[in-house]
All heavy atoms as an XYZ file, in Angstrom:
663
protein
N     118.009    118.987    114.330
C     117.913    118.139    113.112
C     117.261    119.004    112.006
O     116.242    119.711    112.254
C     116.948    116.956    113.412
C     116.868    115.955    112.337
S     116.153    114.424    112.891
C     114.869    114.271    111.831
N     117.825    118.947    110.831
C     117.408    119.782    109.683
C     116.331    119.024    108.889
O     116.659    117.972    108.257
C     118.611    120.075    108.836
C     118.195    121.023    107.727
O     116.987    121.342    107.511
N     119.099    121.436    106.866
N     115.041    119.393    109.012
C     113.963    118.686    108.238
C     113.848    119.177    106.812
O     113.017    118.638    106.044
C     112.699    118.928    109.028
C     112.604    118.227    110.381
C     111.346    118.481    110.992
N     111.219    117.677    112.138
C     110.195    116.739    112.422
N     109.212    116.741    111.591
N     110.231    116.019    113.487
N     114.695    120.169    106.455
C     114.549    120.664    105.085
C     115.543    119.981    104.048
O     115.802    120.467    102.963
C     114.889    122.101    105.030
C     113.724    122.889    105.789
O     112.579    122.416    105.849
O     113.965    123.933    106.327
N     116.133    118.863    104.488
C     116.996    118.219    103.615
C     116.357    117.679    102.444
O     115.216    117.223    102.446
C     117.762    116.975    104.324
C     118.622    117.324    105.421
C     119.303    116.084    105.818
N     120.291    116.502    106.926
C     120.828    115.564    107.715
N     120.683    114.255    107.374
N     121.676    115.978    108.597
N     117.006    117.753    101.233
C     116.459    117.305     99.995
C     117.186    116.064     99.621
O     118.366    115.885     99.776
C     116.629    118.345     98.906
C     115.776    119.565     99.116
C     115.918    120.535     98.010
C     114.990    121.742     98.222
N     115.254    122.790     97.168
N     116.334    115.040     99.192
C     116.959    113.827     98.698
C     117.088    113.966     97.231
O     116.061    114.004     96.529
C     116.061    112.624     99.186
C     116.000    112.574    100.721
C     116.600    111.315     98.532
C     114.998    111.536    101.100
N     118.255    113.799     96.715
C     118.533    113.897     95.301
C     118.722    112.408     94.819
O     119.621    111.711     95.205
C     119.733    114.675     94.899
S     119.345    116.459     95.392
N     118.067    112.094     93.782
C     118.244    110.675     93.156
C     118.678    110.892     91.642
O     118.023    111.554     90.967
C     116.907    109.876     93.237
C     116.554    109.738     94.676
C     117.060    108.564     92.557
C     115.186    109.135     94.946
N     119.715    110.317     91.280
C     120.226    110.323     89.965
C     119.478    109.227     89.204
O     119.782    108.133     89.211
C     121.767    110.145     89.847
C     122.293    110.291     88.448
O     121.520    110.383     87.525
O     123.554    110.392     88.389
N     118.439    109.669     88.344
C     117.586    108.809     87.674
C     118.487    107.960     86.614
O     118.090    106.842     86.295
C     116.472    109.464     86.995
C     115.492    110.102     87.972
C     114.343    110.828     87.214
C     114.850    109.087     88.801
N     119.523    108.610     86.126
C     120.366    107.801     85.133
C     120.945    106.639     85.762
O     121.100    105.526     85.178
C     121.392    108.712     84.558
C     120.810    109.855     83.737
O     119.765    109.617     82.939
N     121.328    110.990     83.724
N     121.369    106.783     87.075
C     122.063    105.634     87.738
C     120.992    104.520     88.017
O     121.183    103.326     87.879
C     122.740    106.058     89.044
C     123.986    106.849     88.810
C     124.543    107.218     90.187
C     125.796    108.063     89.952
N     126.337    108.432     91.188
N     119.836    104.909     88.421
C     118.787    103.904     88.625
C     118.327    103.205     87.430
O     118.199    102.009     87.388
C     117.502    104.684     89.322
C     117.799    105.185     90.727
C     116.396    103.685     89.311
C     116.744    105.885     91.353
N     118.251    104.004     86.339
C     117.887    103.325     85.083
C     118.947    102.314     84.687
O     118.634    101.211     84.220
C     117.680    104.400     83.956
C     117.163    103.867     82.599
C     116.848    104.961     81.628
O     116.198    105.881     82.059
O     117.356    104.739     80.501
N     120.241    102.716     84.861
C     121.317    101.861     84.451
C     121.320    100.606     85.341
O     121.545     99.445     84.906
C     122.627    102.564     84.661
C     123.871    101.766     84.191
C     125.152    102.515     84.310
C     126.297    101.818     83.900
N     127.589    102.418     84.022
N     121.105    100.725     86.588
C     120.992     99.570     87.538
C     119.918     98.640     87.120
O     120.012     97.452     86.961
C     120.925    100.049     89.067
C     122.191    100.653     89.503
C     120.584     98.849     89.909
C     122.033    101.348     90.869
N     118.677     99.165     86.829
C     117.587     98.404     86.546
C     117.798     97.639     85.191
O     117.350     96.511     85.043
C     116.318     99.268     86.560
C     115.819     99.640     87.932
O     116.198     99.030     88.849
N     115.038    100.688     87.950
N     118.277     98.423     84.320
C     118.567     97.760     82.945
C     119.591     96.687     83.130
O     119.501     95.557     82.423
C     118.967     98.801     81.889
C     118.984     98.335     80.555
S     117.407     97.562     80.179
C     117.070     98.095     78.572
N     120.571     96.905     83.805
C     121.674     95.902     84.106
C     120.984     94.617     84.679
O     121.303     93.497     84.300
C     122.826     96.390     84.860
O     123.354     97.547     84.293
C     123.937     95.302     85.057
N     120.230     94.777     85.678
C     119.565     93.702     86.339
C     118.590     92.969     85.281
O     118.541     91.786     85.278
C     118.718     94.239     87.581
C     117.964     93.176     88.349
C     118.686     92.282     89.054
C     116.559     93.128     88.189
C     117.990     91.302     89.751
C     115.903     92.077     88.913
C     116.605     91.159     89.698
O     115.936     90.241     90.409
N     117.837     93.682     84.566
C     116.982     93.143     83.594
C     117.758     92.319     82.628
O     117.391     91.242     82.183
C     116.155     94.245     82.910
C     115.122     93.793     81.849
C     114.032     93.146     82.368
C     115.265     94.068     80.607
C     113.069     92.589     81.415
C     114.339     93.684     79.614
C     113.199     92.937     80.052
N     118.861     92.905     82.059
C     119.711     92.206     81.130
C     120.205     90.821     81.670
O     120.259     89.892     81.085
C     120.707     93.078     80.631
C     120.309     94.233     79.740
C     121.329     95.288     79.445
O     122.451     95.240     80.133
O     121.097     96.074     78.598
N     120.611     90.964     83.009
C     121.150     89.717     83.693
C     119.974     88.620     83.764
O     120.310     87.511     83.511
C     121.639     90.120     84.987
C     122.342     88.993     85.719
C     123.618     88.515     85.023
O     124.184     89.294     84.362
O     123.988     87.367     85.169
N     118.763     89.066     84.049
C     117.606     88.040     84.071
C     117.409     87.539     82.806
O     117.127     86.269     82.607
C     116.424     88.814     84.519
C     116.330     89.198     86.025
C     114.990     89.932     86.422
C     116.413     87.883     86.807
N     117.481     88.218     81.663
C     117.272     87.691     80.340
C     118.381     86.688     80.085
O     118.085     85.608     79.524
C     117.239     88.787     79.253
C     115.962     89.653     79.433
C     117.329     88.314     77.877
C     115.943     90.893     78.626
N     119.593     87.017     80.375
C     120.786     86.207     80.128
C     120.551     84.874     80.724
O     120.683     83.789     80.254
C     122.021     86.881     80.648
C     123.222     86.063     80.286
C     124.536     86.782     80.837
C     125.724     85.884     80.740
N     126.885     86.621     81.226
N     120.093     84.835     82.087
C     119.858     83.667     82.838
C     118.726     82.808     82.297
O     118.709     81.654     82.202
C     119.689     84.006     84.318
C     120.872     84.418     85.117
C     120.549     84.802     86.545
C     121.819     85.195     87.258
N     121.563     85.545     88.682
N     117.643     83.500     81.900
C     116.552     82.958     81.260
C     116.838     82.145     80.036
O     116.365     81.023     79.787
C     115.365     83.846     80.977
N     117.740     82.736     79.275
C     118.136     82.013     78.000
C     118.964     80.803     78.228
O     119.163     79.914     77.394
C     118.946     83.024     77.057
C     118.112     84.058     76.475
C     118.916     85.059     75.688
C     118.028     86.094     74.991
N     118.729     87.034     74.224
N     119.589     80.749     79.398
C     120.496     79.562     79.676
C     119.595     78.343     80.243
O     120.112     77.164     80.198
C     121.462     79.906     80.846
C     122.548     80.899     80.455
C     123.329     81.403     81.509
O     123.115     81.090     82.726
O     124.246     82.298     81.265
N     118.373     78.572     80.472
C     117.475     77.452     81.061
C     117.152     76.569     79.810
O     116.654     77.010     78.818
C     116.192     77.958     81.612
C     116.585     78.829     82.846
C     115.280     76.850     82.014
C     115.354     79.575     83.489
N     117.487     75.315     79.947
C     117.028     74.311     79.005
C     115.711     73.755     79.197
O     115.466     73.293     80.293
C     118.197     73.157     78.939
C     119.593     73.637     78.756
C     119.815     74.212     77.346
C     121.243     74.540     77.185
N     121.454     75.724     76.359
N     114.891     73.697     78.172
C     113.525     73.166     78.308
C     112.794     73.680     79.522
O     112.439     72.960     80.448
C     113.593     71.618     78.294
C     114.167     71.035     77.114
O     113.840     71.500     75.946
N     114.953     69.978     77.230
N     112.547     75.031     79.554
C     111.865     75.633     80.636
C     110.420     75.035     80.869
O     109.756     74.794     79.863
C     111.766     77.126     80.435
C     111.930     77.150     78.878
C     112.742     75.930     78.500
N     110.015     74.959     82.091
C     108.610     74.490     82.373
C     107.697     75.727     82.176
O     107.981     76.793     82.700
C     108.571     73.865     83.745
C     107.017     73.514     84.040
C     109.453     72.597     83.868
N     106.699     75.579     81.318
C     105.736     76.661     81.150
C     104.612     76.606     82.164
O     103.904     75.650     82.119
C     105.179     76.680     79.749
C     106.291     76.938     78.771
C     105.711     76.890     77.394
C     106.759     76.988     76.254
N     106.235     77.017     75.013
N     104.567     77.522     83.086
C     103.613     77.604     84.161
C     103.003     79.077     84.310
O     103.720     79.911     84.243
C     104.138     77.119     85.498
C     104.602     75.739     85.508
C     105.222     75.369     86.852
O     105.771     76.222     87.474
N     105.159     74.093     87.201
N     101.753     79.088     84.554
C     101.022     80.389     84.661
C     100.177     80.257     85.872
O      99.381     79.364     86.191
C     100.163     80.769     83.512
C      99.389     81.964     83.763
C     100.963     80.844     82.188
N     100.306     81.270     86.821
C      99.528     81.468     87.971
C      98.604     82.657     87.633
O      98.986     83.821     87.494
C     100.279     81.827     89.294
C      99.495     82.135     90.459
C      98.680     81.112     90.881
C     100.459     82.576     91.607
N      97.266     82.336     87.647
C      96.251     83.371     87.358
C      95.621     83.879     88.697
O      95.117     82.941     89.382
C      95.162     82.843     86.424
N      95.713     85.123     88.957
C      95.255     85.657     90.261
C      94.115     86.605     90.072
O      94.299     87.566     89.286
C      96.328     86.295     91.070
C      95.891     86.864     92.294
C      97.512     85.327     91.270
N      92.953     86.467     90.600
C      91.833     87.344     90.526
C      91.753     88.142     91.769
O      91.673     87.521     92.928
C      90.483     86.545     90.225
O      89.456     87.472     90.345
N      91.620     89.408     91.641
C      91.449     90.243     92.824
C      90.068     90.798     92.939
O      89.681     91.645     93.817
N      89.222     90.381     92.072
C      87.878     90.871     92.058
C      86.972     90.364     93.184
O      87.075     89.084     93.441
C      87.142     90.488     90.691
O      85.811     90.825     90.782
N      86.190     91.138     93.824
C      85.378     90.603     94.925
C      84.154     89.991     94.374
O      83.443     89.255     95.111
C      84.918     91.904     95.724
C      85.039     93.030     94.709
C      86.076     92.639     93.750
N      83.816     90.077     93.118
C      82.654     89.461     92.569
C      82.966     88.149     91.934
O      83.531     87.828     90.935
C      82.025     90.272     91.440
C      81.409     91.565     91.962
C      80.943     92.524     90.848
N      80.328     91.743     89.828
C      80.264     92.144     88.519
N      80.900     93.284     88.202
N      79.705     91.421     87.645
N      82.317     87.017     92.666
C      82.485     85.705     92.150
C      81.624     85.453     90.873
O      80.518     85.884     90.837
C      82.037     84.653     93.184
C      82.251     83.220     92.803
C      81.950     82.245     93.969
C      82.330     80.923     93.495
N      81.937     79.950     94.668
N      82.361     84.936     89.811
C      81.596     84.686     88.589
C      81.486     85.964     87.724
O      80.736     85.951     86.716
N      82.170     87.043     88.116
C      82.132     88.322     87.353
C      82.962     88.323     86.123
O      83.508     87.315     85.756
N      83.098     89.434     85.558
C      83.818     89.636     84.233
C      85.254     89.087     84.347
O      85.804     88.463     83.465
C      83.783     91.057     83.747
C      82.474     91.504     83.311
O      81.552     90.717     83.054
N      82.124     92.728     83.242
N      85.883     89.509     85.513
C      87.380     89.010     85.559
C      87.489     87.544     85.722
O      88.345     86.947     85.056
C      87.931     89.742     86.828
C      88.068     91.181     86.730
C      89.429     89.123     87.097
C      88.779     91.679     85.502
N      86.560     86.941     86.471
C      86.642     85.461     86.503
C      86.353     84.804     85.141
O      86.952     83.826     84.709
C      85.569     84.870     87.512
C      85.914     85.191     89.037
O      87.159     85.626     89.181
O      85.051     84.968     89.873
N      85.420     85.334     84.388
C      85.140     84.857     83.037
C      86.393     85.001     82.077
O      86.783     84.072     81.394
C      83.945     85.621     82.441
C      82.656     85.265     83.182
C      83.744     85.213     80.913
C      81.446     86.097     82.867
N      87.004     86.119     82.144
C      88.220     86.381     81.410
C      89.319     85.429     81.721
O      89.992     84.858     80.857
C      88.670     87.809     81.521
C      87.701     88.768     80.783
C      90.023     88.083     80.861
C      87.804     90.205     81.080
N      89.598     85.255     83.046
C      90.628     84.443     83.553
C      90.263     82.906     83.124
O      91.259     82.250     82.651
C      90.881     84.564     85.015
C      91.508     85.809     85.318
C      91.729     83.363     85.536
C      91.764     86.245     86.748
N      89.082     82.590     83.183
C      88.730     81.229     82.726
C      88.997     80.942     81.319
O      89.512     79.917     80.889
C      87.220     80.989     83.109
C      86.796     79.574     82.791
C      85.240     79.410     83.251
C      84.816     78.002     82.964
N      83.387     77.899     83.281
N      88.742     81.927     80.475
C      89.019     81.835     79.054
C      90.514     81.724     78.771
O      91.007     80.916     77.979
C      88.405     83.032     78.193
C      86.918     82.984     78.181
C      86.397     81.701     77.419
O      86.936     81.407     76.309
N      85.440     80.987     78.008
N      91.247     82.595     79.454
C      92.820     82.579     79.266
C      93.293     81.287     79.773
O      94.121     80.715     78.971
C      93.365     83.840     80.103
C      93.025     85.155     79.442
C      94.894     83.663     80.132
C      93.292     86.311     80.190
N      92.908     80.847     80.833
C      93.449     79.551     81.363
C      93.033     78.375     80.482
O      93.893     77.492     80.155
C      92.859     79.198     82.821
C      93.011     77.808     83.280
C      93.530     80.267     83.796
N      91.876     78.465     79.942
C      91.440     77.387     78.970
C      92.305     77.375     77.754
O      92.725     76.298     77.294
C      89.998     77.630     78.478
O      89.565     76.757     77.524
N      92.587     78.531     77.184
C      93.554     78.629     76.132
C      94.966     78.193     76.415
O      95.620     77.403     75.605
N      95.420     78.500     77.534
C      96.758     77.982     78.010
C      96.749     76.443     78.138
O      97.827     75.886     77.713
C      97.200     78.695     79.202
C      97.412     80.175     79.249
C      97.622     80.771     80.595
C      98.670     80.550     78.403
N      95.702     76.002     78.674
C      95.630     74.481     78.818
C      95.675     73.731     77.399
O      96.193     72.674     77.362
C      94.447     74.093     79.652
C      94.650     74.458     81.052
O      95.725     74.567     81.610
N      93.498     74.683     81.830
N      95.007     74.323     76.394
C      94.976     73.678     75.173
C      96.437     73.690     74.532
O      96.763     72.953     73.741
C      94.113     74.399     74.177
O      94.477     75.715     73.985
C      92.615     74.273     74.675
N      97.293     74.607     75.090
C      98.721     74.730     74.554
C      99.624     73.867     75.485
O     100.803     74.032     75.465
C      99.140     76.142     74.493
C      98.419     77.016     73.451
C      98.736     76.493     72.061
O      99.818     76.056     71.669
O      97.726     76.508     71.300
N      98.990     73.019     76.412
C      99.749     72.227     77.359
C     100.662     73.121     78.327
O     101.769     72.738     78.604
C     100.627     71.155     76.550
C      99.763     70.258     75.930
O      98.724     69.747     76.367
N     100.241     69.803     74.698
N     100.116     74.172     78.720
C     100.786     75.044     79.650
C     100.124     74.850     81.036
O      98.852     74.990     81.034
C     100.821     76.469     79.273
C     101.552     76.679     77.920
C     101.331     77.386     80.335
C     101.536     78.147     77.294
N     100.876     74.474     82.010
C     100.353     74.231     83.346
C      99.743     75.535     83.945
O     100.449     76.550     83.858
C     101.307     73.594     84.258
O     101.926     72.405     83.659
C     100.804     73.278     85.607
N      98.618     75.500     84.491
C      97.987     76.695     85.014
C      97.446     76.339     86.462
O      97.125     75.338     86.748
C      96.842     77.236     84.184
O      95.780     76.291     84.064
C      97.261     77.673     82.881
N      97.391     77.499     87.269
C      96.780     77.451     88.538
C      95.993     78.759     88.640
O      96.519     79.819     88.355
C      97.742     77.277     89.600
C      97.038     77.093     91.025
C      98.007     76.850     92.091
O      99.242     76.447     91.917
O      97.706     77.131     93.306
N      94.670     78.659     89.077
C      93.812     79.755     89.188
C      93.442     79.961     90.620
O      93.073     79.008     91.286
C      92.600     79.476     88.313
C      91.778     80.735     88.207
O      92.068     81.735     88.612
N      90.564     80.620     87.492
N      93.711     81.247     91.108
C      93.390     81.516     92.504
C      92.720     82.813     92.656
O      92.859     83.654     91.725
C      94.575     81.375     93.380
O      94.248     81.515     94.806
C      95.568     82.559     93.079
N      92.016     83.043     93.623
C      91.288     84.359     93.894
C      91.592     84.825     95.222
O      91.741     84.163     96.233
C      89.764     84.043     93.803
O      89.144     85.205     94.083
N      91.659     86.145     95.286
C      91.997     86.832     96.588
C      90.648     87.175     97.383
O      90.828     87.724     98.416
C      92.821     88.115     96.356
C      94.171     87.919     95.616
C      94.840     89.178     95.404
C      95.028     86.956     96.336
N      89.535     87.004     96.822
C      88.309     87.472     97.380
C      88.077     86.853     98.844
O      87.396     87.446     99.674
C      87.110     87.277     96.418
C      86.536     85.860     96.392
C      85.279     85.754     95.505
N      85.447     86.207     94.239
C      85.980     85.487     93.182
N      86.266     84.209     93.368
N      86.118     85.950     92.073
N      88.623     85.718     99.044
C      88.294     85.056    100.432
C      89.296     85.526    101.410
O      89.145     85.111    102.598
C      88.329     83.540    100.243
O      89.628     83.108     99.803
N      90.286     86.191    101.051
C      91.304     86.744    101.989
C      90.818     87.973    102.595
O      90.495     88.941    101.872
C      92.658     86.815    101.346
C      93.125     85.551    100.723
C      93.738     87.475    102.225
C      94.408     85.626     99.921
N      90.945     88.070    103.930
C      90.522     89.253    104.683
C      91.815     90.104    104.914
O      92.619     89.769    105.673
C      89.884     88.900    106.004
C      89.365     90.079    106.688
O      89.083     91.130    106.042
O      89.238     90.019    107.908
N      92.015     91.202    104.133
C      93.096     92.022    104.279
C      92.791     93.480    104.114
O      91.663     93.781    103.601
C      94.255     91.676    103.310
C      93.894     91.827    101.843
C      94.168     93.098    101.208
C      93.217     90.906    101.084
C      93.843     93.236     99.888
C      92.918     91.120     99.819
C      93.214     92.204     99.145
N      93.538     94.362    104.737
C      93.240     95.772    104.596
C      94.541     96.522    104.467
O      95.648     95.978    104.739
C      92.447     96.269    105.746
O      93.220     96.016    106.942
N      94.469     97.746    104.020
C      95.689     98.610    103.882
C      96.261     98.975    105.202
O      95.659     98.895    106.206
N      97.465     99.538    105.109
C      98.153    100.088    106.283
C      97.416    101.386    106.821
O      97.010    102.203    105.969
C      99.579    100.474    105.916
S     100.473    101.155    107.161
N      97.333    101.489    108.047
C      96.612    102.706    108.554
C      97.690    103.533    109.312
O      97.443    104.588    110.050
C      95.546    102.368    109.615
C      96.121    101.422    110.818
C      94.405    101.555    109.036
C      95.251    101.149    112.018
N      98.963    103.230    109.137
C     100.158    103.957    109.574
C     100.283    105.262    108.959
O     100.530    106.309    109.189
């Protein structure tokens, strides 16, 4: 088995694929009539009541005054760790 193989990626093709996908998403989004405006605010900060929580609270408050549905959640209570593989 040859371990010295090089993987060549044509970045122009990747950019074209991503742009085509992005353009398709925009097209589909424009077809939606009366879209529901919803925002999910996620805090990853381990500090309860810290700066991130304060900022998210202010953003959510502003969105609510514009009648935009919001949900605020925090990841601090979830016990997770990175891959050790």
